[in-house]
C-alpha positions in Angstrom: -5.8 -8.7 12.8 -4.2 -5.2 12.5 -2.3 -5.3 15.8 1.0 -5.6 13.9 0.0 -2.9 11.3 1.2 0.6 11.8 0.2 3.6 9.7 3.0 6.1 9.3 1.0 8.5 7.1 0.0 8.7 3.5 0.5 5.2 1.9 3.3 4.1 4.3 2.6 1.2 6.6 4.9 -0.9 8.8 4.1 -4.5 9.4 6.0 -6.1 12.3 6.7 -9.6 11.6 9.3 -10.9 11.6 10.2 -9.8 9.0 9.6 -6.1 9.3 7.9 -4.8 6.0 7.5 -1.1 5.0 5.4 0.2 2.2 6.2 3.5 0.5 8.0 5.3 3.2 7.2 9.0 3.2 7.7 11.8 5.7 8.8 9.4 8.5 9.1 10.7 12.0 10.3 9.1 15.3 12.7 6.3 16.0 11.7 3.4 13.6 12.8 -0.2 13.6 14.9 -1.0 10.5 13.3 -2.7 7.6 13.8 -6.2 6.4 11.7 -5.6 3.2 10.5 -2.3 1.6 7.8 -2.4 -0.9 7.6 0.6 -3.4 4.6 0.9 -5.5 5.7 3.4 -8.0 8.2 6.4 -8.7 6.3 9.4 -7.5 8.1 11.5 -4.9 5.6 10.6 -2.2 6.1 6.9 -2.7 9.8 6.7 -3.7 11.3 9.1 -1.2 15.0 8.2 -0.9 15.6 10.3 2.3 12.7 8.4 4.0 14.0 5.1 2.5 17.4 5.7 3.9 15.9 6.1 7.4 14.9 2.4 7.6 17.4 0.8 5.3 20.2 -1.5 6.3 22.7 -3.4 4.2 20.4 -6.5 4.7 17.2 -4.8 3.5 15.6 -5.9 0.3 13.8 -3.2 -1.7 11.1 -4.4 -4.0 9.5 -2.3 -6.8 8.5 -2.1 -10.5 10.9 -1.1 -13.3 10.2 2.5 -13.0 11.3 2.5 -9.4 14.5 0.7 -10.2 15.3 3.2 -12.8 15.1 6.2 -10.4 16.3 4.6 -7.1 20.0 4.8 -6.2 19.8 1.6 -4.2 19.3 -1.9 -5.6 15.8 -2.8 -6.3 14.4 -6.3 -6.8 12.3 -5.6 -9.9 8.8 -7.0 -10.0 6.0 -6.6 -12.4 2.2 -7.0 -12.1 1.3 -10.6 -12.1 4.7 -11.7 -10.8 5.6 -13.3 -7.4 8.9 -13.1 -5.6 9.8 -14.7 -2.3 11.8 -12.6 -0.2 13.1 -13.5 3.3 10.4 -16.2 3.4 7.6 -13.8 2.3 5.8 -14.5 -1.0 5.2 -11.0 -2.6 2.7 -10.8 -5.5 2.5 -7.6 -7.5 -0.8 -6.5 -8.8 -1.8 -3.8 -11.2 -2.5 -0.2 -9.9 -3.7 2.5 -12.3 -6.2 5.2 -13.0 -9.3 4.7 -15.1 -10.6 8.2 -15.3 -7.5 10.4 -14.8 -4.0 10.5 -16.1 -1.8 10.5 -13.1 -1.2 6.7 -12.9 -1.5 5.3 -16.4 -1.9 1.5 -16.8 1.0 1.5 -19.3 3.4 2.6 -16.6 3.4 -0.6 -14.7 2.8 0.8 -11.3 1.7 -1.8 -8.8 0.1 -2.8 -5.5 1.1 -5.8 -3.6 -0.4 -8.8 -1.9 1.9 -10.4 0.8 1.6 -12.4 4.0 3.4 -11.7 7.2 2.7 -13.4 10.6 -0.2 -15.4 9.2 -2.1 -12.4 7.8 -2.4 -11.7 4.1 -2.3 -7.9 3.2 -3.2 -6.2 0.0 -1.7 -2.7 -0.5 -3.5 -1.2 -3.4 -1.0 1.4 -4.3 -2.3 4.6 -6.1 -5.2 3.3 -8.1 -8.8 3.6 -9.0 -11.4 0.8 -8.7 -10.2 -1.8 -11.3 -11.2 -5.3 -12.3 -8.0 -6.9 -11.1 -9.0 -6.3 -7.5 -12.1 -8.4 -7.7 -12.0 -11.4 -5.4 -8.5 -10.9 -4.1 -10.0 -11.7 -0.6 -7.0 -10.8 1.6 -7.3 -10.6 5.3 -6.5 -6.9 5.3 -7.0 -4.4 2.4 -5.2 -1.1 2.5 -7.2 1.3 0.2 -6.7 4.9 -0.9 -9.7 7.0 -0.1 -8.7 10.7 -0.8 -9.9 11.2 -4.5 -8.0 13.5 -6.8 -5.2 11.0 -7.8 -6.9 7.9 -6.5 -10.2 6.5 -5.5 -12.7 8.6 -3.6 -14.2 7.2 -0.3 -17.3 6.1 -2.2 -15.3 4.3 -5.0 -13.0 2.7 -2.3 -16.1 1.4 -0.5 -17.2 -0.2 -3.8 -13.7 -1.6 -4.3 -13.7 -3.2 -0.8 -17.0 -4.9 -1.6 -15.3 -6.3 -4.8 -12.0 -7.3 -3.0 -13.8 -8.9 0.0 -11.3 -8.5 2.7 -11.9 -9.3 6.4 -10.7 -5.8 7.3 -10.2 -2.6 5.3 -7.9 0.1 6.3 -8.0 3.5 4.5 -4.9 5.4 3.4 -3.6 8.2 1.2 -5.0 11.0 3.1 -3.6 13.7 5.5 -0.5 14.5 3.5 -0.8 15.4 -0.2 -4.7 15.4 -0.5 -7.5 14.1 1.6 -8.4 14.4 5.3 -9.5 12.0 8.1 -13.0 12.8 7.1 -12.5 10.8 3.9 -11.4 7.7 6.0 -14.5 8.2 8.3 -16.8 8.4 5.3 -15.3 5.2 3.9 -16.0 3.5 7.3 -19.6 4.7 7.3 -20.2 3.5 3.6 -19.1 0.0 4.6 -21.3 -0.2 7.8 -23.3 -3.4 7.7 -21.3 -4.9 4.8 -19.6 -7.5 6.9 -16.2 -5.8 6.3 -14.6 -4.4 9.4 -13.0 -1.0 8.8 -10.1 0.1 11.0 -9.0 3.7 10.8 -5.6 3.8 12.1 -4.0 6.6 14.1 -0.9 8.0 12.5 2.2 7.1 14.3 
C-alpha cells in the first residue's frame, strides 16, 4: 500500500500516480520527477520553500494551499480551507484542520491544514503540523502520514494515540530528521502501535 509513496525528508512525500503528488517540498535532493500537484500545508519555511517548489514545478503543475500560503507564494495557488474539497487533475483533495492544542507554533485561527486525497486507489491523510485533535477521529484513510518529533507537533506517544483515533490501515511517521526529531522517534512510534492492528511503515529517506 506504500509502494508508490516516497519520503523525501521532513514532511515531504511524493506519491507516484499518475498524477504525481508532492507534499511540502523541502531540502530536496536528486533528480526528481515533475509534479502534477503540490500540496502545501502552511507557510512556514520548511513547508513553503519556493526554491524546493521550483525544482518540481512545471507550467502545468497545480499548487494547492491555504490562504496564508497563497499570500506568501510567488506562484499561483489554488486556495483551499479546512472542510473544503477541490478536484484537481481528477484527484479529490479535502483540506482538514491542523493546529496545536498546547503550544503556540500552529494556532488554530491561522487556518493551516492537512489533506486527505486519493491516488491510485489509495487514500492518504497527510496530517500537516499538528497535535492530536478531534477532527482526526475516524478519518480512516488507507495511509496516515503523521508527525512524531514533538516540540512543534505531536510526540511519538501522541502520534500513536492519534493513529488509534484515525484508524488507518498503515501509518507512516514524518517530521523528523531535519528541524527536530530523529529516527528514534519514528521507531518508538512503531513500537507503540505494535499489536494495534495498524501497520507502521518507517520509510527510508530518498
